[in-house]
Backbone bond lengths (Angstrom), bond angles and torsions (degrees), N, CA, C in turn:
res aa  C-N    CA-C-N  psi(-1)  N-CA   C-N-CA  omega(-1)  CA-C   N-CA-C  phi
1 M - - - 1.490 - - 1.577 111.59 -
2 V 1.190 114.26 124.33 1.527 118.17 -177.92 1.574 108.76 -83.09
3 V 1.320 116.05 127.84 1.441 123.48 -176.36 1.512 105.67 -57.46
4 G 1.407 115.14 128.45 1.427 124.27 176.35 1.463 110.91 86.56
5 E 1.319 122.71 1.84 1.455 122.38 -179.35 1.550 109.92 -73.81
6 A 1.330 113.02 139.29 1.495 118.65 177.99 1.565 109.54 -90.80
7 I 1.316 114.50 144.33 1.435 117.27 -174.29 1.615 106.79 -128.17
8 N 1.312 116.42 158.02 1.466 118.25 175.41 1.556 106.64 -106.24
9 L 1.321 111.43 133.61 1.483 117.79 176.31 1.553 108.04 -96.55
10 E 1.327 114.41 99.54 1.418 122.25 -175.92 1.512 112.26 -143.14
11 Y 1.384 114.33 138.67 1.446 118.69 175.87 1.561 110.82 -80.33
12 K 1.221 113.74 139.23 1.531 120.98 -177.00 1.529 108.10 -132.55
13 M 1.187 117.47 118.61 1.508 124.16 177.61 1.550 107.58 -135.81
14 K 1.353 114.49 151.53 1.451 120.76 172.78 1.542 108.36 -110.92
15 P 1.332 113.97 151.03 1.491 120.92 179.51 1.569 110.77 -52.01
16 G 1.223 118.03 123.74 1.463 119.79 178.39 1.467 113.34 96.96
17 E 1.320 118.86 -14.21 1.518 122.98 -179.02 1.464 111.49 -65.79
18 V 1.318 121.22 136.93 1.408 124.74 177.50 1.505 111.19 -123.52
19 L 1.314 119.66 127.06 1.402 122.93 172.32 1.492 110.78 -114.64
20 Q 1.257 120.08 156.25 1.501 122.69 -177.95 1.546 107.55 -130.58
21 Y 1.310 111.18 140.05 1.405 117.99 -177.49 1.556 113.95 -133.79
22 K 1.256 120.59 148.88 1.460 124.22 172.94 1.512 110.01 -115.12
23 T 1.354 114.11 130.42 1.392 119.14 174.81 1.506 110.68 -118.04
24 T 1.302 113.29 132.22 1.452 123.77 176.31 1.578 111.01 -114.58
25 V 1.343 119.31 122.81 1.397 120.98 179.93 1.554 106.11 -120.30
26 Q 1.371 115.07 118.99 1.437 119.81 178.46 1.475 107.30 -114.75
27 S 1.299 116.98 130.29 1.529 125.22 -173.47 1.572 111.36 -127.27
28 E 1.276 116.27 133.40 1.427 123.95 176.01 1.519 108.79 -124.48
29 Q 1.301 119.10 118.19 1.471 124.06 -175.26 1.546 110.61 -118.10
30 T 1.321 116.88 139.29 1.475 119.59 -179.96 1.559 102.59 -135.76
31 L 1.359 110.91 129.79 1.487 120.33 179.61 1.530 104.05 -118.86
32 Q 1.402 110.34 127.38 1.435 120.36 175.91 1.451 112.41 -122.81
33 E 1.362 115.69 121.29 1.512 118.91 -177.11 1.535 101.32 -130.03
34 G 1.298 116.46 114.92 1.394 120.73 -176.37 1.509 111.68 61.59
35 T 1.373 112.00 -124.79 1.482 117.74 174.57 1.530 113.83 -93.07
36 Q 1.282 117.21 0.68 1.411 120.16 -178.77 1.578 113.62 -93.76
37 T 1.343 117.15 141.48 1.441 118.67 -179.31 1.532 103.74 -133.72
38 A 1.374 112.61 143.06 1.472 123.37 176.57 1.529 106.82 -138.36
39 S 1.302 116.45 144.55 1.438 119.46 -177.61 1.597 108.38 -141.09
40 G 1.356 116.02 159.16 1.490 118.38 177.31 1.536 103.48 -161.94
41 T 1.380 107.64 163.90 1.458 115.39 176.98 1.565 111.24 -131.99
42 S 1.310 116.93 155.52 1.436 119.16 171.34 1.488 111.15 -145.53
43 T 1.358 116.64 155.67 1.402 122.79 179.65 1.492 111.13 -136.95
44 M 1.294 116.88 127.63 1.439 121.03 173.92 1.483 113.06 -117.42
45 E 1.349 118.00 134.19 1.417 119.06 179.88 1.561 102.53 -126.47
46 M 1.331 113.75 132.66 1.504 121.52 -175.66 1.484 111.13 -137.73
47 V 1.327 116.91 134.26 1.430 123.92 175.86 1.512 107.59 -106.10
48 M 1.327 120.06 128.91 1.458 124.00 175.98 1.426 114.06 -133.74
49 S 1.367 118.98 145.42 1.447 119.70 172.00 1.513 108.49 -109.69
50 Q 1.397 108.17 154.97 1.456 116.92 -173.36 1.489 106.57 -127.73
51 K 1.328 121.23 107.78 1.427 124.33 -177.58 1.458 114.41 -111.07
52 A 1.398 119.09 128.82 1.457 120.89 176.10 1.544 111.41 -84.51
53 T 1.268 117.70 118.96 1.373 119.57 -176.72 1.567 113.86 -97.90
54 E 1.372 116.25 -15.63 1.407 120.61 174.06 1.518 108.70 -163.05
55 V 1.365 116.95 155.33 1.454 120.41 172.60 1.473 106.52 -139.49
56 S 1.335 115.69 123.81 1.463 121.07 179.62 1.560 112.25 -79.14
57 P 1.253 121.38 159.04 1.525 122.44 178.55 1.503 111.45 -57.77
58 E 1.347 118.58 -23.33 1.455 118.74 175.38 1.527 113.02 -85.02
59 G 1.377 119.17 -4.02 1.361 121.67 175.26 1.536 114.78 99.74
60 T 1.401 116.97 -4.56 1.448 120.48 175.14 1.543 110.67 -64.07
61 M 1.297 116.60 132.36 1.493 119.69 -172.16 1.597 110.50 -113.27
62 G 1.286 116.53 138.18 1.395 121.96 165.89 1.487 108.89 -92.02
63 V 1.291 115.86 123.37 1.544 120.94 -173.61 1.481 107.92 -130.30
64 E 1.411 112.75 138.83 1.430 120.97 170.79 1.496 108.71 -114.12
65 V 1.376 114.98 125.99 1.456 118.90 179.70 1.601 106.47 -111.04
66 T 1.268 113.89 123.07 1.437 122.17 -177.53 1.581 112.19 -117.62
67 I 1.306 114.56 127.62 1.452 121.45 174.09 1.465 111.11 -75.96
68 E 1.322 117.93 113.30 1.459 120.84 -179.72 1.509 114.12 -91.00
69 S 1.239 120.39 -36.24 1.432 122.24 173.95 1.532 108.25 -159.63
70 V 1.333 112.43 156.39 1.423 118.91 178.27 1.508 108.75 -156.99
71 G 1.396 112.76 142.76 1.525 120.55 -179.04 1.510 107.99 -138.73
72 L 1.379 112.88 148.39 1.441 116.96 -177.11 1.517 107.74 -134.70
73 K 1.313 116.41 135.26 1.537 123.55 175.27 1.482 106.03 -124.72
74 R 1.361 114.26 142.35 1.435 121.27 165.45 1.404 112.42 -124.31
75 D 1.320 118.98 126.02 1.434 125.42 -177.77 1.555 111.66 52.96
76 G 1.390 111.02 38.19 1.450 119.85 175.11 1.562 113.51 83.58
77 Q 1.247 116.51 -3.45 1.525 116.31 179.26 1.523 110.78 -109.02
78 S 1.372 116.68 139.19 1.446 121.36 178.18 1.534 112.24 -61.27
79 V 1.327 114.15 137.69 1.462 116.04 177.56 1.548 109.78 -118.89
80 P 1.299 118.74 118.91 1.502 122.19 -179.86 1.560 107.87 -73.19
81 F 1.357 113.66 150.38 1.483 118.63 175.78 1.503 109.29 -79.92
82 E 1.312 113.40 148.04 1.462 119.63 175.62 1.585 105.94 -70.33
83 D 1.387 113.88 162.62 1.414 119.59 -179.84 1.469 110.96 -58.95
84 G 1.461 111.63 126.20 1.430 118.22 177.17 1.530 111.06 86.15
85 Q 1.321 122.52 -1.70 1.458 122.86 -176.63 1.492 112.34 -99.54
86 D 1.323 116.22 -11.23 1.600 116.51 -173.72 1.623 105.27 -76.97
87 P 1.378 112.95 124.84 1.446 113.67 -176.45 1.525 112.73 -88.42
88 T 1.335 118.08 2.65 1.444 119.23 179.75 1.579 115.04 -52.20
89 G 1.179 119.97 129.92 1.445 125.88 178.77 1.531 115.61 89.99
90 K 1.330 114.19 -1.79 1.513 120.32 177.06 1.495 111.11 -75.95
91 T 1.330 115.46 140.98 1.489 120.40 179.96 1.509 109.19 -122.61
92 V 1.246 117.24 140.99 1.542 125.51 172.04 1.429 107.32 -120.63
93 A 1.418 113.25 129.12 1.436 119.06 178.40 1.506 108.90 -101.72
94 M 1.270 117.47 148.56 1.448 117.98 -177.77 1.515 110.34 -157.77
95 K 1.319 118.85 156.33 1.434 123.41 166.35 1.477 113.30 -110.48
96 M 1.248 117.18 131.19 1.487 124.81 -175.64 1.453 114.74 -129.58
97 K 1.372 117.16 132.07 1.449 119.28 179.12 1.608 107.06 -76.95
98 K 1.330 115.84 161.27 1.462 120.27 -177.99 1.490 114.64 -58.48
99 N 1.433 118.11 -19.39 1.490 117.22 178.31 1.557 109.94 -91.97
100 G 1.314 116.45 7.33 1.465 120.02 172.42 1.553 112.55 97.48
101 E 1.233 117.82 -3.93 1.484 120.17 178.18 1.582 110.52 -68.22
102 V 1.245 116.09 121.17 1.504 119.58 176.43 1.545 109.74 -82.90
103 V 1.320 119.02 119.22 1.441 117.20 -174.17 1.597 109.27 -111.94
104 Q 1.261 121.44 -2.79 1.457 124.16 177.56 1.475 106.70 -160.67
105 T 1.411 116.72 139.73 1.444 122.78 175.17 1.562 109.33 -141.21
106 S 1.332 115.61 156.38 1.473 119.34 173.13 1.528 113.98 -82.37
107 M 1.347 115.40 -2.23 1.460 121.34 177.11 1.531 108.83 -151.22
108 D 1.301 118.32 151.80 1.453 122.44 174.32 1.458 112.96 -64.16
109 L 1.369 115.63 122.77 1.459 116.19 170.83 1.513 113.43 -87.46
110 P 1.338 117.21 149.12 1.472 120.20 -174.85 1.509 115.69 -80.64
111 F 1.390 114.73 11.74 1.412 118.12 -179.56 1.523 110.65 -160.70
112 S 1.298 120.61 166.43 1.453 121.87 175.57 1.517 105.67 -114.97
113 Q 1.358 113.70 136.69 1.429 121.27 -173.17 1.571 112.34 -89.05
114 P 1.325 118.85 120.43 1.485 118.49 171.28 1.508 112.07 -59.92
115 P 1.324 118.34 127.14 1.482 118.91 -179.92 1.570 111.21 -79.27
116 F 1.326 113.70 170.26 1.452 118.66 173.15 1.561 108.07 -76.61
117 P 1.311 117.43 158.70 1.467 118.67 178.84 1.534 111.18 -65.01
118 S 1.313 115.81 148.68 1.494 121.70 -179.92 1.541 111.91 -78.31
119 R 1.303 118.27 -13.53 1.410 121.86 179.99 1.530 113.44 -98.63
120 A 1.284 118.47 163.54 1.437 122.69 175.34 1.583 109.38 -69.90
121 I 1.319 118.23 143.21 1.417 124.04 -175.43 1.465 112.83 -118.54
122 K 1.279 119.96 139.01 1.513 126.76 174.88 1.477 109.31 -107.50
123 K 1.382 115.91 156.11 1.419 121.91 178.37 1.592 106.94 -54.62
124 G 1.349 114.49 139.29 1.376 121.77 177.07 1.520 112.70 92.26
125 E 1.423 118.81 -15.03 1.410 115.78 179.34 1.498 113.91 -76.26
126 T 1.390 117.07 157.43 1.407 119.35 -179.46 1.538 108.67 -130.38
127 W 1.311 113.18 161.03 1.521 120.09 179.93 1.476 106.30 -155.18
128 T 1.381 117.31 170.91 1.467 122.26 -177.94 1.561 106.62 -130.99
129 G 1.306 112.24 157.00 1.559 115.15 175.06 1.501 104.07 -151.54
130 D 1.392 111.39 151.19 1.472 117.19 -176.71 1.562 105.80 -109.30
131 S 1.383 112.79 140.63 1.426 120.13 171.02 1.610 110.35 -119.84
132 K 1.273 115.52 139.75 1.452 116.21 177.83 1.513 109.94 -107.39
133 I 1.219 117.52 131.94 1.533 124.00 177.44 1.442 114.98 -128.87
134 P 1.395 120.83 143.36 1.490 121.45 173.87 1.442 112.78 -75.93
135 V 1.284 119.65 131.92 1.480 127.42 172.41 1.464 110.10 -109.75
136 P 1.388 119.92 124.66 1.425 122.24 -178.38 1.574 109.08 -68.48
137 M 1.351 118.80 141.43 1.424 125.08 170.46 1.492 110.25 -106.08
138 T 1.237 117.43 138.54 1.569 122.56 -179.07 1.532 112.16 -122.79
139 N 1.307 113.66 162.04 1.472 119.26 176.61 1.552 108.18 -98.04
140 D 1.340 114.44 -172.37 1.380 119.35 -174.84 1.514 115.17 -63.91
141 E 1.417 112.69 -22.06 1.468 119.13 178.48 1.513 112.89 -87.14
142 G 1.297 115.93 -3.06 1.514 119.58 -175.25 1.526 117.92 90.18
143 A 1.295 114.67 -2.58 1.474 118.87 -178.50 1.541 108.76 -79.14
144 V 1.421 114.30 139.12 1.483 117.31 179.83 1.521 107.99 -76.59
145 T 1.310 111.52 128.01 1.418 123.34 -179.31 1.559 114.98 -103.97
146 G 1.301 117.28 -8.43 1.462 123.09 -179.54 1.536 110.90 159.66
147 H 1.307 114.85 -171.31 1.431 121.86 -177.91 1.516 112.31 -128.38
148 R 1.292 118.43 151.86 1.476 121.88 178.31 1.555 105.48 -127.13
149 E 1.318 119.27 135.60 1.432 120.42 -178.32 1.630 107.45 -85.79
150 V 1.305 109.23 130.83 1.441 116.88 -178.60 1.541 108.58 -120.51
151 T 1.348 116.31 137.72 1.450 119.07 178.88 1.557 107.68 -104.38
152 L 1.365 113.14 129.80 1.391 121.07 176.43 1.520 111.08 -110.80
153 R 1.241 123.60 138.28 1.423 130.07 -175.00 1.547 107.40 -102.82
154 Y 1.382 117.97 121.92 1.408 126.28 176.79 1.563 112.06 -104.29
155 H 1.223 118.04 136.64 1.409 126.03 177.78 1.494 112.22 -107.93
156 Y 1.354 116.53 125.21 1.494 123.80 -174.87 1.447 111.95 -119.22
157 S 1.357 113.75 148.99 1.463 118.96 177.37 1.504 108.22 -141.74
158 L 1.304 119.89 134.02 1.518 123.15 172.96 1.518 103.49 -82.77
159 W 1.282 112.26 91.23 1.460 121.98 -171.43 1.574 115.07 -66.12
160 D 1.340 109.05 -48.57 1.526 117.10 -170.76 1.486 109.62 -170.94
161 F 1.340 117.05 -179.23 1.481 124.63 177.34 1.505 106.16 -124.11
162 T 1.258 117.63 134.90 1.503 125.06 178.38 1.469 113.93 -151.08
163 R 1.315 120.03 163.75 1.456 125.37 178.12 1.519 111.36 -96.16
164 V 1.349 112.72 126.46 1.486 120.25 177.89 1.473 108.58 -129.65
165 Q 1.341 122.21 123.50 1.508 124.65 178.41 1.588 108.05 52.93
166 G 1.344 118.52 36.39 1.366 123.22 173.10 1.550 111.99 83.39
167 Y 1.277 118.92 -2.74 1.455 124.06 177.93 1.575 111.64 -89.21
168 E 1.295 115.86 146.29 1.483 120.36 166.89 1.609 106.71 -87.11
169 C 1.349 111.36 110.60 1.512 116.15 -168.42 1.517 110.69 -115.15
170 A 1.348 111.82 143.26 1.546 116.72 168.37 1.618 104.54 -79.90
171 E 1.288 116.29 129.73 1.427 121.30 177.48 1.558 105.48 -96.80
172 I 1.295 112.77 107.57 1.507 122.43 -176.34 1.474 110.82 -105.08
173 R 1.313 118.69 118.71 1.413 122.44 -179.73 1.579 107.39 -99.38
174 V 1.298 115.90 140.87 1.446 121.97 -179.13 1.494 113.50 -134.40
175 S 1.318 117.26 145.68 1.429 119.89 174.29 1.577 109.59 -141.72
176 C 1.279 112.73 153.25 1.414 118.87 175.75 1.594 104.20 -122.56
177 P 1.251 122.05 99.95 1.472 119.94 175.40 1.523 113.36 -51.88
178 E 1.378 112.79 150.64 1.437 114.26 -178.80 1.477 115.10 -54.68
179 S 1.342 114.89 132.13 1.428 116.51 179.29 1.556 106.42 -123.26
180 T 1.346 115.66 140.23 1.487 120.26 -179.29 1.471 108.92 -108.38
181 I 1.331 115.51 128.83 1.459 121.60 -177.51 1.551 111.27 -123.48
182 P 1.295 114.24 110.00 1.550 119.91 176.41 1.494 107.59 -61.47
183 L 1.314 116.38 134.13 1.459 122.86 -179.49 1.543 108.47 -108.72
184 Q 1.346 118.17 -45.33 1.390 125.10 173.68 1.516 107.42 -162.59
185 D 1.317 116.22 -175.53 1.494 118.55 -176.49 1.567 112.26 -57.79
186 K 1.316 116.83 116.29 1.465 124.24 174.22 1.581 107.54 75.19
187 V 1.268 119.62 17.71 1.506 121.34 176.61 1.462 106.43 -132.05
188 E 1.340 114.58 127.03 1.478 118.30 177.91 1.544 108.70 -144.83
189 Q 1.359 115.52 159.54 1.382 125.12 175.28 1.555 113.29 -116.77
190 R 1.289 116.64 142.77 1.463 122.52 -179.48 1.514 104.55 -120.25
191 I 1.378 115.55 138.25 1.452 123.86 176.70 1.438 114.16 -137.79
192 S 1.346 117.47 131.23 1.486 120.11 174.93 1.562 106.56 -144.62
193 A 1.330 114.75 160.08 1.436 118.68 -179.62 1.513 109.66 -155.73
194 T 1.444 114.98 154.10 1.495 122.63 178.92 1.542 99.52 -142.04
195 G 1.353 119.65 148.51 1.434 127.04 171.23 1.466 116.61 -169.95
196 T 1.319 115.16 173.48 1.418 125.04 174.61 1.550 113.25 -130.26
197 T 1.293 120.26 135.58 1.343 125.44 178.23 1.593 110.46 -115.01
198 Y 1.271 118.27 138.67 1.493 119.25 174.02 1.538 105.27 -117.67
199 F 1.326 113.78 116.26 1.411 122.62 -173.71 1.535 112.69 -120.29
200 A 1.350 116.75 119.47 1.465 119.64 -177.88 1.462 105.86 -79.59
201 Y 1.362 119.63 98.22 1.374 127.05 -173.78 1.520 115.37 -70.56
202 K 1.383 118.48 -25.39 1.463 119.34 178.72 1.489 109.97 -74.30
203 E 1.409 114.89 -47.19 1.426 121.80 178.06 1.527 117.04 -79.66
204 G 1.369 112.82 -17.32 1.422 115.13 177.58 1.542 116.54 73.47
205 R 1.331 119.71 46.80 1.416 126.34 -177.28 1.500 115.33 -147.34
206 L 1.275 115.72 146.36 1.465 118.45 169.77 1.436 112.77 -71.58
207 V 1.352 116.89 135.28 1.483 122.58 -178.22 1.579 107.14 -106.25
208 R 1.347 114.36 -46.42 1.455 119.37 -176.79 1.503 111.02 -153.33
209 S 1.276 117.74 144.30 1.520 124.00 172.33 1.471 108.04 -139.87
210 E 1.301 116.13 132.74 1.491 125.45 176.71 1.538 107.90 -130.17
211 V 1.351 114.33 125.23 1.446 119.66 -175.04 1.531 108.50 -140.68
212 E 1.293 112.09 137.73 1.479 117.84 172.47 1.519 110.80 -122.35
213 T 1.291 117.90 125.83 1.406 124.25 -176.46 1.633 113.06 -120.14
214 D 1.226 114.63 129.51 1.513 121.66 174.97 1.520 110.43 -110.50
215 S 1.322 115.49 127.80 1.446 122.36 173.52 1.383 112.91 -137.05
216 S 1.354 117.78 150.52 1.462 120.16 179.94 1.544 107.97 -153.17
217 I 1.367 109.89 144.16 1.518 117.39 175.19 1.504 107.06 -117.88
218 S 1.350 117.10 128.49 1.468 117.92 -174.74 1.512 106.86 -124.32
219 A 1.339 117.01 141.75 1.459 122.64 174.20 1.491 106.11 -145.43
220 P 1.272 120.66 171.43 1.498 119.35 -177.45 1.431 107.83 -61.26
221 D 1.401 116.04 126.08 1.436 128.76 177.71 1.515 116.67 65.25
222 V 1.452 116.06 10.27 1.463 118.43 178.46 1.480 109.06 -141.21
223 S 1.323 116.44 141.11 1.481 117.81 176.08 1.572 105.19 -144.45
224 I 1.308 118.79 147.46 1.416 124.81 177.23 1.566 106.36 -129.86
225 K 1.291 118.32 121.19 1.491 120.19 -178.86 1.542 110.50 -119.27
226 N 1.250 115.66 135.52 1.489 121.33 179.53 1.539 108.37 -126.74
227 H 1.336 116.83 131.23 1.413 126.84 168.89 1.446 109.52 -116.40
228 I 1.394 119.28 118.71 1.499 124.42 -172.96 1.517 109.99 -123.52
229 K 1.332 116.19 124.34 1.428 120.59 171.18 1.532 112.42 -108.37
230 V 1.258 114.07 125.96 1.495 121.61 -178.27 1.483 110.30 -116.55
231 R 1.320 121.80 125.14 1.464 124.59 177.71 1.545 103.35 -127.04
232 V 1.415 116.05 126.68 1.428 126.16 174.47 1.507 110.01 -116.23
233 E 1.277 120.77 123.29 1.409 120.85 -178.28 1.555 113.75 -135.63
234 L 1.362 117.33 139.85 1.371 122.48 175.99 1.545 108.64 -70.28
235 Q 1.253 118.34 137.35 1.498 125.18 -178.10 1.544 114.59 -106.92
236 G 1.370 109.03 126.15 1.527 114.94 165.16 1.495 116.39 65.49
237 D 1.311 118.87 18.32 1.460 120.59 -177.77 1.536 110.65 -116.67
238 S 1.289 118.65 163.83 1.447 122.13 179.59 1.557 106.38 -160.82
239 P 1.374 115.58 153.36 1.445 117.18 -176.58 1.483 114.35 -50.64
240 G 1.295 116.31 130.67 1.487 121.85 -177.60 1.519 114.77 86.19
241 G 1.356 116.82 -2.18 1.459 116.57 -177.87 1.488 109.85 -133.60
242 G 1.432 117.14 151.05 1.409 121.47 172.03 1.439 109.09 80.34
243 G 1.252 124.10 -14.20 1.485 122.36 -168.83 1.439 115.19 -108.92
244 G 1.071 152.58 56.08 1.294 137.90 158.27 1.398 116.91 -171.84
245 G 1.266 120.89 99.71 1.525 117.70 169.00 1.456 109.32 98.09
246 G 1.378 109.77 150.29 1.418 120.09 174.42 1.539 109.70 64.62
247 E 1.375 113.66 -167.79 1.390 118.48 175.64 1.465 118.43 -96.28
248 Q 1.342 113.84 22.92 1.505 117.25 177.06 1.519 109.00 -55.81
249 R 1.331 114.24 137.71 1.492 117.56 -172.95 1.561 103.86 -140.21
250 P 1.333 115.48 129.53 1.492 119.22 172.72 1.465 110.07 -58.62
251 P 1.332 118.40 154.08 1.451 122.44 179.73 1.546 104.61 -64.99
252 A 1.394 113.73 161.69 1.393 132.84 178.83 1.593 113.68 -3.49
253 G 1.284 116.47 141.80 1.413 121.38 166.97 1.515 115.09 162.42
254 P 1.390 124.34 -178.46 1.499 127.44 177.85 1.468 117.83 -121.36
255 T 0.986 148.63 -176.26 1.481 170.95 -1.60 1.515 120.80 -163.40
256 F 1.365 110.59 166.95 1.341 119.70 -175.12 1.527 108.57 -101.31
257 A 1.246 118.52 146.22 1.476 112.98 175.06 1.456 119.08 -149.40
258 P 1.222 133.70 69.43 1.349 107.66 119.30 1.567 106.97 -78.58
259 G 1.120 113.85 141.61 1.349 118.50 172.25 1.309 118.93 124.82
260 G 0.899 86.80 143.22 0.854 129.12 -172.18 0.935 131.98 -99.18
261 G 1.031 126.79 137.91 1.070 120.46 170.90 0.981 133.54 -175.65
262 D 0.728 95.55 150.69 1.232 77.64 -167.45 1.119 125.04 -78.20
263 E 3.032 129.87 -78.60 1.385 52.49 -169.70 1.467 100.92 1.14
264 F 1.108 125.58 118.93 1.419 127.89 -175.64 1.473 111.37 -91.45
265 I 1.378 118.74 102.00 1.438 121.00 173.72 1.521 101.87 -95.67
266 I 1.325 117.63 126.84 1.386 121.93 175.93 1.469 109.57 -113.14
267 R 1.352 118.63 133.01 1.382 118.23 175.51 1.444 113.69 -70.25
């Protein structure tokens, strides 16, 4: 990497190419009501494959994301899915621009993904991106009465360049300053997040993303706090391998990522 060189942050896939990702979501929740406190933990592990079905001359990609396996634990104990709730085997089709903007999906996504900048970026440069998320609104009895769309602003920095899994990666740091969202009278939610993404800019693929999100809901005499860690990692691939054509598939792994999401996965 030449010092001061500008790079383009763009996804690059070939028709038929399959990448595989693993996502791990660890959540810690604390409920405080008056003088009483209760807490719990949960862990979700999910393996997903991401297949490019087509690529236009402009770089827009048709992508199929398939859930290959998923497991859930609460307080260290495995939790089975209820009948009809296991998402294993489900596929979502989407069209995505090379900057990561999702322009079409076969199902509604619970968030909008901030795209990469359209310009070339140098080390030390910063940019911002907005993500829209639905926030449930409740009545005095706590029943959900609808949703309100809230925009969160993320701040990005091309922090450095480093090697991850054999790739030359742009190390992108991201933060979402604490936002306060009024839910109803005397009830509000606070959300903040920080994370790091490692993006192989030559090959145009996500290699690893690590994000921590803090959220809390407070009301008179009651508060609920959540701390969520999300890790997304490319599985079993390396530069020059597993990537191009046919049904070649890297060995075991989970998930697709733009997204965020929150559970806020941030690219």
